[in-house]
N, C-alpha and C positions, 0 to 999 in steps of 0.2 A: 160596351163601347166607351172609349175615352173621348172627352170633349173639352173644349175651351170656349169661354164666352168673353168677347172683347168688351172692355169697359172704357168709355170715353167720358169726359166731363159733360154732364147733361144726359147720359144714358139713364133710362128708368125702368127698363123691362128685363134687366139681367137676372133678378131673382125669379121672375116668372119663367124665363127661359130655362134656368137651372132646374126648377121644379118640374117642368114639362119633360126634360131629359131624364130626370130620375124616375118619374112616373112611367116613362116608356121602357125602363129597364136599363138605362145607361148608368155609368159610374157618376159619382158626384163631379160636376164640371169644375175646372180650374178657371178662376177669374183672372184675366190678363189685362193689366193696365195699358193704356194706349201708348205710353212712352217706352214700353219694352221693345226689344228688337228681335226676340226669339220666342217661339212657341214651344210648349212641351210636346212630347210625342202623343198625338191625338188622332182620332179618326175624323172628328167633326170640329169645325170652328164656326161658332155662331156669332153674328154681328146683330145685336139686339136693337129694339126700338128705343125711342126717346127723342132728344133734341141735342145731338152731339155738338158741343161748342156753341150751343144756343142757336144752331142753324144759321149762324152769321155767314155772310157772303152768299151761299146757297146751301140748301139742305144737304148735308153730308160732305160738302166740299172740303172743309178743313180737316174733318176726320179722315178722309181718304188719303191725306198726306201725312198722317201720323206715322211714326217709326214702325209700329207693329204691322201696318198694312203691307209692307214689303214681305214680311214673314207669312202673312195670310196669302198673298199672291204666290209665293213659293210653295206653300202647302197645296193650294189649288193646282199649281203646275205639276205637282207630283201625283195628282189624282185624288187628293184628300177632299172630303166633303166640306162645303161652305154653305151656310144658310144665312141669308140676310133678310130680316123682317122689318118692314116699315122704314124707319130711319136707316136700318141696316141695308135695305134694298137701295136706298138713295146713296149710301156710302159705296156700295159695290158698283153702281153705275159711274159714280164720280171717279172711282179707282180704275175704271175700265175693265173690271172683271166681268161685267155684263154690259151689253149694248144699250143705247137709248138713254133717256133721262126722265126724271120725275118732275113734272111741272105743277104749277098751282092748279088746284081743282077747278073744274068748270063751275062758274058761278062765284068763284073766289070765296068759298065758305069752307070752314073746318067740318069734316065729316066724322062723326063719332056715333056709330050704331052698328048693330050686327048686319052683315051682308051675306047674301047667298052666292056661292061659287060652284062652278062645275069643274070637276076633275077631268081634264082633257086627255091626259097621257098617263101611262104606266111607266114610272121612272124609279130610280133609287129612292126618291123622296115620297113616292105614292104607291108602293107595292101593296099596302094594306087597304087600299081603296079599289073598288071596281071602277073601271073607266066609265065616265058618264055620271058618276055619283054626284049629287048636289049636297054640299055641306054648308054650314053656317059658322062663320068666324066673326069676332068683333073687328072693327076697324076704327082707327083714330088718326087722321092725318089731314094736313092742309096742302101738301104737295105730293099727291098720289096719282096724278094724271100722267100715265105712261105715254111717252112720245118717242118716235124714231122715224127716220126717213123711210120712204116707201120700200126701198130695196131691203132694208133691215127687217121691216115688218113682214115682207114676203118671205124672207129667208127664215125667220122665226116660225112662221106658219108652215112653210114647206118642209122644214126639218123637224117638225113636231116638238118645238121647244117652248111653245105656250102650254104651260102645265096647268094653270088655273085661270079661269075666265069668269068675270062677273056675270051673274044672271040678270041683276038689275044694277047697271053701271052707276056707281055713286059719284064718280069724279071726272068722267069724260075720257077715260083712257082709250087709246086707239084700239079698235077691235075688241073692246071689253077686256083687255089684258090685265090680269091681276098678279100673275107670277110667271117668270121665264127662267129657262136654263141657259147656261153657257154651252158652247158647242161640244164640250167634253162630257156633259151630262152630270157633272159633279158639283156645280155651283147653282144654287137656286136663290132667286130674289123674289120677294112677294110683299105686297102692301098689307093685307089683313093679318091678324095676329092669331095663329094657331095655338101659341103658348097660353093664350087666355081662353081656350076652349078645350080643356083637358080633364075636367072633373065636374060632376053634377053641381057642386057648389057655385061654379062659375056660370051655370046655365046651359052648358053644352060640353059634350066630350068629342065633338067632331074633329078637333085638332089633334087629339092624341094619336090616331093612326099615322099621321105624318111623321111624328117623332119615332113611333114604333117601326115605321118603314126604314128610317135612317139607321136605327139600331140593327135591324135585320140585314140591311145592305152592308153595313160595316162588318158585321160578323161573317157575312159571306165573302168579304174581302175584295169586292169589285163594284164599280159603279155600273148602273144600268144606263146605257147611252140613250139619248133622245131618239124617238122614232123619226125616220126620214122616209116618208111614204113614197116619194118619187124614186129615191135610190133603192128602196126595197123592191119596187116593181121592176127596176132595171136589172137587179141582181137575181131576183126570184120571180119569174113570170107567173108563178102560181098565186102570187098575192093579187087579189082582185082590185080593180080600180076603186078608189075611194076608201080602201081599208086603212 
């Protein structure tokens, strides 16, 4: 799998992202500076964590308007995979590649600790997990409180686009949401850091299957769309209610 990692002034997780991709079996990622206007031919674009542009104005707001983000949007529009983690999730919402916004944490405190997450859906990013598995990833953020209007939240839930959910919500996110997909199933944004849970030295390997899932999906050549339970039942009456 070929990949690119976007680098902004203030990014600090791009080496971790690159190592996680390599450990999962991907090729050595290409680091792409934010002022570039084109991406190399890749399967995955990762927008890593950190404090892009110092998080001035709003977290991710300036980075979302960087020249490279048009190319990232085009890549996503062609069905290419995009993964945004922590500050990367904030950038993707500010760029409108994902709905909603990341607000200040409940209690207005910076959260920096391992958190437990439930894998809610089987998608291109989670094929190596059993649905319902509880994993532990580190988290480190001040603006991780996911918010959206009621209609958007209902749509995310109804279309099976909530991929990861907090077991013990550390930041007040609506519906305990920790990670969501776009409607095409090829863009994932999440606050916790799977790239920092990929080898025993880091205290956990729970994040490695996420990157292995992306490698497997990329090699298969197609995205796994999010589940849409209601639509599934309308199309296939054999799908039981609540499935």
